DRENSE-970566 format. One record per residue (C-alpha): residue number from 1; residue in three letters; y, x, z. Coordinates in pm, 1 decimal, padded with zeros to 6 digits, always signed. Layout:
N
<rec seq="NUM" type="ala" yy="Y" xx="X" zz="Z"/>
...
END
This chain:
234
<rec seq="1" type="met" yy="+04095.5" xx="-15873.5" zz="-02027.1"/>
<rec seq="2" type="lys" yy="+04438.9" xx="-15764.9" zz="-02148.2"/>
<rec seq="3" type="ile" yy="+04732.7" xx="-15978.6" zz="-02037.4"/>
<rec seq="4" type="phe" yy="+05059.7" xx="-15957.3" zz="-02228.3"/>
<rec seq="5" type="pro" yy="+05388.2" xx="-15894.1" zz="-02044.5"/>
<rec seq="6" type="ala" yy="+05517.1" xx="-16239.2" zz="-02138.3"/>
<rec seq="7" type="leu" yy="+05239.0" xx="-16393.1" zz="-01933.4"/>
<rec seq="8" type="tyr" yy="+05346.3" xx="-16195.9" zz="-01626.6"/>
<rec seq="9" type="ala" yy="+05699.5" xx="-16329.3" zz="-01662.4"/>
<rec seq="10" type="leu" yy="+05579.3" xx="-16685.4" zz="-01690.4"/>
<rec seq="11" type="leu" yy="+05358.1" xx="-16644.5" zz="-01386.5"/>
<rec seq="12" type="val" yy="+05649.6" xx="-16522.7" zz="-01179.4"/>
<rec seq="13" type="phe" yy="+05901.9" xx="-16784.4" zz="-01288.2"/>
<rec seq="14" type="ala" yy="+05681.5" xx="-17088.9" zz="-01345.2"/>
<rec seq="15" type="asn" yy="+05425.1" xx="-17023.5" zz="-01070.9"/>
<rec seq="16" type="val" yy="+05143.6" xx="-17145.9" zz="-01291.5"/>
<rec seq="17" type="leu" yy="+04897.1" xx="-16958.7" zz="-01506.7"/>
<rec seq="18" type="ile" yy="+05025.5" xx="-17034.5" zz="-01853.6"/>
<rec seq="19" type="ala" yy="+05088.0" xx="-16863.2" zz="-02188.7"/>
<rec seq="20" type="lys" yy="+05284.4" xx="-16954.6" zz="-02496.2"/>
<rec seq="21" type="gln" yy="+04963.3" xx="-17058.8" zz="-02670.7"/>
<rec seq="22" type="pro" yy="+04628.4" xx="-17166.5" zz="-02523.1"/>
<rec seq="23" type="leu" yy="+04384.4" xx="-16879.0" zz="-02491.8"/>
<rec seq="24" type="ala" yy="+04013.4" xx="-16904.6" zz="-02552.3"/>
<rec seq="25" type="ile" yy="+03816.5" xx="-16816.2" zz="-02241.8"/>
<rec seq="26" type="thr" yy="+03462.4" xx="-16686.8" zz="-02250.3"/>
<rec seq="27" type="ser" yy="+03220.2" xx="-16687.1" zz="-01958.2"/>
<rec seq="28" type="asp" yy="+03420.6" xx="-16393.4" zz="-01819.7"/>
<rec seq="29" type="ser" yy="+03705.3" xx="-16561.1" zz="-01633.0"/>
<rec seq="30" type="ser" yy="+03820.8" xx="-16240.6" zz="-01465.1"/>
<rec seq="31" type="val" yy="+04172.2" xx="-16321.9" zz="-01588.0"/>
<rec seq="32" type="tyr" yy="+04238.9" xx="-16423.4" zz="-01226.9"/>
<rec seq="33" type="lys" yy="+04237.4" xx="-16053.5" zz="-01136.3"/>
<rec seq="34" type="asn" yy="+04533.2" xx="-15995.2" zz="-01368.5"/>
<rec seq="35" type="asn" yy="+04747.3" xx="-16262.2" zz="-01206.2"/>
<rec seq="36" type="pro" yy="+05026.6" xx="-16077.9" zz="-01018.3"/>
<rec seq="37" type="asn" yy="+05055.8" xx="-16373.3" zz="-00779.9"/>
<rec seq="38" type="tyr" yy="+04693.3" xx="-16324.2" zz="-00683.1"/>
<rec seq="39" type="ile" yy="+04758.0" xx="-15963.1" zz="-00582.8"/>
<rec seq="40" type="leu" yy="+05081.6" xx="-16049.9" zz="-00402.2"/>
<rec seq="41" type="glu" yy="+04946.7" xx="-16343.5" zz="-00203.6"/>
<rec seq="42" type="thr" yy="+04611.3" xx="-16193.0" zz="-00106.8"/>
<rec seq="43" type="asn" yy="+04787.5" xx="-15878.4" zz="+00014.7"/>
<rec seq="44" type="leu" yy="+05016.9" xx="-16098.1" zz="+00225.1"/>
<rec seq="45" type="tyr" yy="+04721.4" xx="-16288.5" zz="+00367.4"/>
<rec seq="46" type="asp" yy="+04577.6" xx="-15955.0" zz="+00480.3"/>
<rec seq="47" type="ile" yy="+04883.5" xx="-15877.5" zz="+00693.9"/>
<rec seq="48" type="tyr" yy="+04968.6" xx="-16224.0" zz="+00829.2"/>
<rec seq="49" type="lys" yy="+04928.5" xx="-16240.5" zz="+01206.7"/>
<rec seq="50" type="thr" yy="+04775.1" xx="-16587.4" zz="+01231.6"/>
<rec seq="51" type="lys" yy="+04426.8" xx="-16542.5" zz="+01377.5"/>
<rec seq="52" type="lys" yy="+04307.3" xx="-16901.3" zz="+01391.1"/>
<rec seq="53" type="ala" yy="+04394.0" xx="-17241.7" zz="+01245.4"/>
<rec seq="54" type="asp" yy="+04239.6" xx="-17587.0" zz="+01270.1"/>
<rec seq="55" type="val" yy="+04311.9" xx="-17667.2" zz="+00906.2"/>
<rec seq="56" type="val" yy="+04335.1" xx="-17459.7" zz="+00587.9"/>
<rec seq="57" type="met" yy="+04478.4" xx="-17589.1" zz="+00260.4"/>
<rec seq="58" type="leu" yy="+04310.0" xx="-17391.0" zz="-00017.4"/>
<rec seq="59" type="gly" yy="+04431.0" xx="-17405.4" zz="-00375.3"/>
<rec seq="60" type="asn" yy="+04670.9" xx="-17290.4" zz="-00645.5"/>
<rec seq="61" type="ser" yy="+05044.9" xx="-17340.7" zz="-00702.1"/>
<rec seq="62" type="leu" yy="+05016.2" xx="-17712.1" zz="-00621.0"/>
<rec seq="63" type="thr" yy="+04896.1" xx="-17631.1" zz="-00269.5"/>
<rec seq="64" type="his" yy="+05146.7" xx="-17346.1" zz="-00247.0"/>
<rec seq="65" type="gly" yy="+05436.7" xx="-17578.5" zz="-00328.0"/>
<rec seq="66" type="val" yy="+05504.9" xx="-17727.4" zz="+00014.9"/>
<rec seq="67" type="asn" yy="+05527.2" xx="-17629.6" zz="+00381.1"/>
<rec seq="68" type="trp" yy="+05220.2" xx="-17809.2" zz="+00513.2"/>
<rec seq="69" type="asn" yy="+05314.2" xx="-17774.8" zz="+00879.1"/>
<rec seq="70" type="glu" yy="+05645.8" xx="-17942.9" zz="+00805.3"/>
<rec seq="71" type="leu" yy="+05492.6" xx="-18206.9" zz="+00577.5"/>
<rec seq="72" type="leu" yy="+05223.4" xx="-18303.5" zz="+00828.5"/>
<rec seq="73" type="gly" yy="+05434.7" xx="-18245.2" zz="+01138.1"/>
<rec seq="74" type="arg" yy="+05189.2" xx="-18013.3" zz="+01308.0"/>
<rec seq="75" type="pro" yy="+05160.1" xx="-17638.6" zz="+01376.2"/>
<rec seq="76" type="asn" yy="+04788.0" xx="-17592.0" zz="+01317.9"/>
<rec seq="77" type="val" yy="+04776.8" xx="-17588.8" zz="+00936.9"/>
<rec seq="78" type="val" yy="+04761.8" xx="-17272.6" zz="+00725.6"/>
<rec seq="79" type="glu" yy="+04823.5" xx="-17271.5" zz="+00350.1"/>
<rec seq="80" type="arg" yy="+04615.1" xx="-17046.7" zz="+00126.8"/>
<rec seq="81" type="gly" yy="+04741.7" xx="-17133.9" zz="-00218.9"/>
<rec seq="82" type="val" yy="+04785.7" xx="-16876.5" zz="-00494.1"/>
<rec seq="83" type="pro" yy="+05001.9" xx="-16978.1" zz="-00791.9"/>
<rec seq="84" type="gly" yy="+04803.1" xx="-16961.1" zz="-01113.0"/>
<rec seq="85" type="asp" yy="+04469.0" xx="-16913.8" zz="-00940.7"/>
<rec seq="86" type="leu" yy="+04136.2" xx="-17010.4" zz="-01092.3"/>
<rec seq="87" type="thr" yy="+03831.9" xx="-17136.6" zz="-00904.9"/>
<rec seq="88" type="glu" yy="+03665.0" xx="-16798.1" zz="-00950.1"/>
<rec seq="89" type="gly" yy="+03964.2" xx="-16632.0" zz="-00786.2"/>
<rec seq="90" type="met" yy="+03949.8" xx="-16876.8" zz="-00497.8"/>
<rec seq="91" type="leu" yy="+03579.6" xx="-16811.4" zz="-00453.7"/>
<rec seq="92" type="asn" yy="+03646.7" xx="-16439.7" zz="-00433.6"/>
<rec seq="93" type="arg" yy="+03910.4" xx="-16477.1" zz="-00162.0"/>
<rec seq="94" type="met" yy="+03722.9" xx="-16712.0" zz="+00068.4"/>
<rec seq="95" type="asn" yy="+03735.8" xx="-16454.2" zz="+00345.5"/>
<rec seq="96" type="ser" yy="+04106.3" xx="-16537.7" zz="+00388.3"/>
<rec seq="97" type="val" yy="+03988.6" xx="-16886.5" zz="+00487.5"/>
<rec seq="98" type="ile" yy="+03675.6" xx="-16801.4" zz="+00685.3"/>
<rec seq="99" type="lys" yy="+03844.4" xx="-16547.6" zz="+00910.7"/>
<rec seq="100" type="leu" yy="+04076.4" xx="-16823.6" zz="+01041.2"/>
<rec seq="101" type="gln" yy="+03772.3" xx="-17019.5" zz="+01167.7"/>
<rec seq="102" type="pro" yy="+03917.3" xx="-17357.5" zz="+01069.7"/>
<rec seq="103" type="lys" yy="+03754.4" xx="-17689.6" zz="+01144.9"/>
<rec seq="104" type="leu" yy="+03854.5" xx="-17832.4" zz="+00805.9"/>
<rec seq="105" type="cys" yy="+03929.4" xx="-17680.3" zz="+00466.4"/>
<rec seq="106" type="phe" yy="+04095.3" xx="-17898.8" zz="+00202.6"/>
<rec seq="107" type="ile" yy="+04029.9" xx="-17776.0" zz="-00152.2"/>
<rec seq="108" type="leu" yy="+04236.8" xx="-17860.7" zz="-00459.6"/>
<rec seq="109" type="ala" yy="+04149.6" xx="-17659.7" zz="-00771.0"/>
<rec seq="110" type="gly" yy="+04064.0" xx="-17664.7" zz="-01138.2"/>
<rec seq="111" type="val" yy="+04378.9" xx="-17741.2" zz="-01337.8"/>
<rec seq="112" type="asn" yy="+04436.8" xx="-17375.8" zz="-01431.4"/>
<rec seq="113" type="asp" yy="+04071.2" xx="-17337.5" zz="-01530.9"/>
<rec seq="114" type="val" yy="+04097.3" xx="-17642.3" zz="-01754.1"/>
<rec seq="115" type="tyr" yy="+04417.3" xx="-17507.0" zz="-01907.2"/>
<rec seq="116" type="tyr" yy="+04213.3" xx="-17212.1" zz="-02032.4"/>
<rec seq="117" type="trp" yy="+03927.1" xx="-17436.9" zz="-02142.9"/>
<rec seq="118" type="ile" yy="+03687.1" xx="-17283.8" zz="-01893.7"/>
<rec seq="119" type="pro" yy="+03379.0" xx="-17509.0" zz="-01912.5"/>
<rec seq="120" type="val" yy="+03370.8" xx="-17789.3" zz="-01658.2"/>
<rec seq="121" type="glu" yy="+03021.4" xx="-17682.5" zz="-01553.0"/>
<rec seq="122" type="thr" yy="+03154.0" xx="-17336.3" zz="-01461.5"/>
<rec seq="123" type="ile" yy="+03442.3" xx="-17482.5" zz="-01262.0"/>
<rec seq="124" type="phe" yy="+03207.7" xx="-17718.2" zz="-01080.1"/>
<rec seq="125" type="asn" yy="+02964.3" xx="-17436.9" zz="-01000.3"/>
<rec seq="126" type="asn" yy="+03246.2" xx="-17230.4" zz="-00848.4"/>
<rec seq="127" type="tyr" yy="+03348.6" xx="-17534.0" zz="-00644.1"/>
<rec seq="128" type="val" yy="+02994.0" xx="-17583.2" zz="-00513.9"/>
<rec seq="129" type="gln" yy="+02970.2" xx="-17218.0" zz="-00415.2"/>
<rec seq="130" type="met" yy="+03294.8" xx="-17246.2" zz="-00218.0"/>
<rec seq="131" type="ile" yy="+03167.4" xx="-17555.2" zz="-00039.6"/>
<rec seq="132" type="ser" yy="+02832.2" xx="-17396.4" zz="+00039.6"/>
<rec seq="133" type="leu" yy="+03004.2" xx="-17090.8" zz="+00181.9"/>
<rec seq="134" type="leu" yy="+03229.4" xx="-17303.5" zz="+00401.8"/>
<rec seq="135" type="lys" yy="+02935.4" xx="-17504.1" zz="+00531.3"/>
<rec seq="136" type="ser" yy="+02742.8" xx="-17186.1" zz="+00611.6"/>
<rec seq="137" type="lys" yy="+03031.2" xx="-17091.1" zz="+00842.2"/>
<rec seq="138" type="asn" yy="+03044.0" xx="-17436.0" zz="+01006.7"/>
<rec seq="139" type="ile" yy="+03369.0" xx="-17523.0" zz="+00830.4"/>
<rec seq="140" type="thr" yy="+03393.4" xx="-17881.2" zz="+00705.9"/>
<rec seq="141" type="pro" yy="+03507.6" xx="-17895.0" zz="+00341.4"/>
<rec seq="142" type="val" yy="+03723.3" xx="-18173.7" zz="+00203.3"/>
<rec seq="143" type="ile" yy="+03723.1" xx="-18215.9" zz="-00173.9"/>
<rec seq="144" type="gln" yy="+04044.4" xx="-18335.2" zz="-00337.5"/>
<rec seq="145" type="ser" yy="+04046.8" xx="-18462.9" zz="-00693.5"/>
<rec seq="146" type="thr" yy="+04202.3" xx="-18231.3" zz="-00949.4"/>
<rec seq="147" type="leu" yy="+04536.5" xx="-18371.1" zz="-01063.0"/>
<rec seq="148" type="tyr" yy="+04610.3" xx="-18450.4" zz="-01426.2"/>
<rec seq="149" type="ala" yy="+04871.4" xx="-18278.6" zz="-01638.5"/>
<rec seq="150" type="gly" yy="+05183.1" xx="-18468.4" zz="-01739.7"/>
<rec seq="151" type="lys" yy="+05236.2" xx="-18587.6" zz="-02095.1"/>
<rec seq="152" type="glu" yy="+05531.8" xx="-18355.0" zz="-02149.5"/>
<rec seq="153" type="trp" yy="+05388.0" xx="-18053.8" zz="-01968.5"/>
<rec seq="154" type="gly" yy="+05408.8" xx="-17735.7" zz="-02174.6"/>
<rec seq="155" type="lys" yy="+05633.9" xx="-17871.6" zz="-02447.5"/>
<rec seq="156" type="asp" yy="+05857.7" xx="-17565.4" zz="-02408.0"/>
<rec seq="157" type="trp" yy="+05572.9" xx="-17344.4" zz="-02528.3"/>
<rec seq="158" type="asn" yy="+05453.3" xx="-17585.9" zz="-02795.5"/>
<rec seq="159" type="leu" yy="+05183.1" xx="-17774.5" zz="-02608.1"/>
<rec seq="160" type="lys" yy="+05156.8" xx="-18128.2" zz="-02738.4"/>
<rec seq="161" type="ser" yy="+05071.5" xx="-18445.0" zz="-02549.5"/>
<rec seq="162" type="glu" yy="+04738.2" xx="-18446.1" zz="-02737.8"/>
<rec seq="163" type="asp" yy="+04660.0" xx="-18106.6" zz="-02583.4"/>
<rec seq="164" type="asn" yy="+04722.7" xx="-18241.5" zz="-02235.2"/>
<rec seq="165" type="ala" yy="+04525.7" xx="-18556.5" zz="-02310.5"/>
<rec seq="166" type="gly" yy="+04229.4" xx="-18338.2" zz="-02403.3"/>
<rec seq="167" type="arg" yy="+04262.1" xx="-18135.0" zz="-02088.1"/>
<rec seq="168" type="asn" yy="+04290.2" xx="-18448.0" zz="-01877.1"/>
<rec seq="169" type="lys" yy="+03960.6" xx="-18568.4" zz="-02022.0"/>
<rec seq="170" type="glu" yy="+03805.7" xx="-18243.4" zz="-01899.3"/>
<rec seq="171" type="ile" yy="+03964.1" xx="-18299.1" zz="-01557.7"/>
<rec seq="172" type="glu" yy="+03817.5" xx="-18649.6" zz="-01554.9"/>
<rec seq="173" type="lys" yy="+03471.1" xx="-18497.6" zz="-01613.8"/>
<rec seq="174" type="leu" yy="+03526.6" xx="-18247.1" zz="-01333.5"/>
<rec seq="175" type="asn" yy="+03642.7" xx="-18514.4" zz="-01090.7"/>
<rec seq="176" type="arg" yy="+03339.6" xx="-18726.9" zz="-01168.9"/>
<rec seq="177" type="leu" yy="+03111.0" xx="-18435.0" zz="-01086.2"/>
<rec seq="178" type="leu" yy="+03302.8" xx="-18361.3" zz="-00766.7"/>
<rec seq="179" type="arg" yy="+03305.5" xx="-18725.4" zz="-00657.0"/>
<rec seq="180" type="glu" yy="+02931.4" xx="-18762.6" zz="-00714.8"/>
<rec seq="181" type="tyr" yy="+02858.6" xx="-18434.1" zz="-00538.3"/>
<rec seq="182" type="ala" yy="+03068.4" xx="-18541.2" zz="-00240.5"/>
<rec seq="183" type="ser" yy="+02886.5" xx="-18874.1" zz="-00221.4"/>
<rec seq="184" type="arg" yy="+02541.6" xx="-18711.8" zz="-00235.1"/>
<rec seq="185" type="asn" yy="+02628.5" xx="-18454.9" zz="+00029.1"/>
<rec seq="186" type="asn" yy="+02831.9" xx="-18669.3" zz="+00270.2"/>
<rec seq="187" type="ile" yy="+03155.2" xx="-18476.4" zz="+00204.3"/>
<rec seq="188" type="asp" yy="+03497.5" xx="-18636.2" zz="+00233.5"/>
<rec seq="189" type="tyr" yy="+03659.6" xx="-18688.1" zz="-00105.6"/>
<rec seq="190" type="ile" yy="+04030.4" xx="-18761.5" zz="-00149.9"/>
<rec seq="191" type="asp" yy="+04104.8" xx="-18948.3" zz="-00470.9"/>
<rec seq="192" type="leu" yy="+04456.6" xx="-18835.1" zz="-00554.2"/>
<rec seq="193" type="val" yy="+04429.5" xx="-18914.6" zz="-00924.4"/>
<rec seq="194" type="ser" yy="+04426.6" xx="-19291.8" zz="-00878.0"/>
<rec seq="195" type="gln" yy="+04760.3" xx="-19267.8" zz="-00696.0"/>
<rec seq="196" type="thr" yy="+04931.0" xx="-19011.7" zz="-00918.0"/>
<rec seq="197" type="thr" yy="+04833.1" xx="-19112.4" zz="-01270.3"/>
<rec seq="198" type="asn" yy="+05012.3" xx="-19326.8" zz="-01525.3"/>
<rec seq="199" type="asp" yy="+04851.0" xx="-19395.5" zz="-01865.9"/>
<rec seq="200" type="asn" yy="+04603.2" xx="-19109.4" zz="-01811.3"/>
<rec seq="201" type="phe" yy="+04877.2" xx="-18854.5" zz="-01745.0"/>
<rec seq="202" type="leu" yy="+05041.2" xx="-18730.9" zz="-01426.8"/>
<rec seq="203" type="asn" yy="+05305.4" xx="-18986.4" zz="-01334.0"/>
<rec seq="204" type="pro" yy="+05645.7" xx="-18838.2" zz="-01432.3"/>
<rec seq="205" type="glu" yy="+05802.9" xx="-18991.0" zz="-01121.2"/>
<rec seq="206" type="ile" yy="+05611.3" xx="-18755.9" zz="-00890.5"/>
<rec seq="207" type="thr" yy="+05649.6" xx="-18426.4" zz="-01079.0"/>
<rec seq="208" type="tyr" yy="+05946.7" xx="-18207.3" zz="-01165.6"/>
<rec seq="209" type="asp" yy="+05786.4" xx="-18021.6" zz="-01457.5"/>
<rec seq="210" type="gly" yy="+05478.4" xx="-18216.7" zz="-01563.5"/>
<rec seq="211" type="ile" yy="+05232.2" xx="-18030.5" zz="-01339.8"/>
<rec seq="212" type="his" yy="+05388.4" xx="-17949.4" zz="-00999.8"/>
<rec seq="213" type="leu" yy="+05467.6" xx="-18221.5" zz="-00749.0"/>
<rec seq="214" type="asn" yy="+05807.1" xx="-18325.7" zz="-00619.2"/>
<rec seq="215" type="ala" yy="+05873.9" xx="-18481.3" zz="-00277.3"/>
<rec seq="216" type="lys" yy="+05735.6" xx="-18819.1" zz="-00385.3"/>
<rec seq="217" type="gly" yy="+05412.6" xx="-18656.3" zz="-00495.7"/>
<rec seq="218" type="phe" yy="+05372.0" xx="-18455.0" zz="-00178.4"/>
<rec seq="219" type="lys" yy="+05438.3" xx="-18765.1" zz="+00030.4"/>
<rec seq="220" type="ile" yy="+05137.7" xx="-18932.3" zz="-00133.7"/>
<rec seq="221" type="trp" yy="+04921.0" xx="-18623.1" zz="-00088.0"/>
<rec seq="222" type="gly" yy="+05027.6" xx="-18569.8" zz="+00272.2"/>
<rec seq="223" type="arg" yy="+04949.0" xx="-18930.1" zz="+00360.8"/>
<rec seq="224" type="glu" yy="+04591.9" xx="-18889.9" zz="+00235.2"/>
<rec seq="225" type="val" yy="+04542.9" xx="-18562.7" zz="+00421.9"/>
<rec seq="226" type="glu" yy="+04664.2" xx="-18727.1" zz="+00742.8"/>
<rec seq="227" type="lys" yy="+04393.1" xx="-18994.9" zz="+00711.6"/>
<rec seq="228" type="ile" yy="+04125.3" xx="-18725.3" zz="+00713.9"/>
<rec seq="229" type="leu" yy="+04286.9" xx="-18542.2" zz="+01004.4"/>
<rec seq="230" type="arg" yy="+04287.1" xx="-18861.7" zz="+01209.1"/>
<rec seq="231" type="lys" yy="+03921.9" xx="-18917.8" zz="+01122.4"/>
<rec seq="232" type="tyr" yy="+03835.9" xx="-18581.2" zz="+01279.1"/>
<rec seq="233" type="gly" yy="+04071.8" xx="-18622.5" zz="+01571.4"/>
<rec seq="234" type="leu" yy="+04305.6" xx="-18345.3" zz="+01459.6"/>
END
């Protein structure tokens, strides 16, 4: 899939997989391979010297946006977030998680997929494959609800609040599937949406650009992660 130079620039400066206009995505979501952040970060993960971690935070630019050791006040957390990543990209880099032999892996994903209108069923299937792979390696997965987009997100490249409302409805569908799957399979599920949403959009008080969290947002997220860590004695 050809990616225009403008997209590369936006990926570098905005740290989210966006374009000036929404792109139609077919069943081939290999666009993740053309994300320069994906190449950069996965190459870095290959040379990092950390051999083992109790906890891995897996995700996209949202996960990548904070120092988790500092936020949680502990040295045993490794972040594996790639700005702009899709669930297919995350699935294809699971080795960067597995090789650390963590006890827990927190997953937050899906907003970039929804931006490109990748079907919710496809996103959910990728999620389930990630979870199954983690379980097969005796790593406990923790599902975190996909956060909504803000009402004003993307206005600089002509996205309208109606566009984000439509995407948030897709995210709602995804979260329902994830929540039900977690319940059926005895998997911990962190409901971040209920604490970060205002009028069906990401609360503007906890974001600096309509999609990425500020300190207030990360404080909420960190508090929920700490509850799970205490549950497992970590």
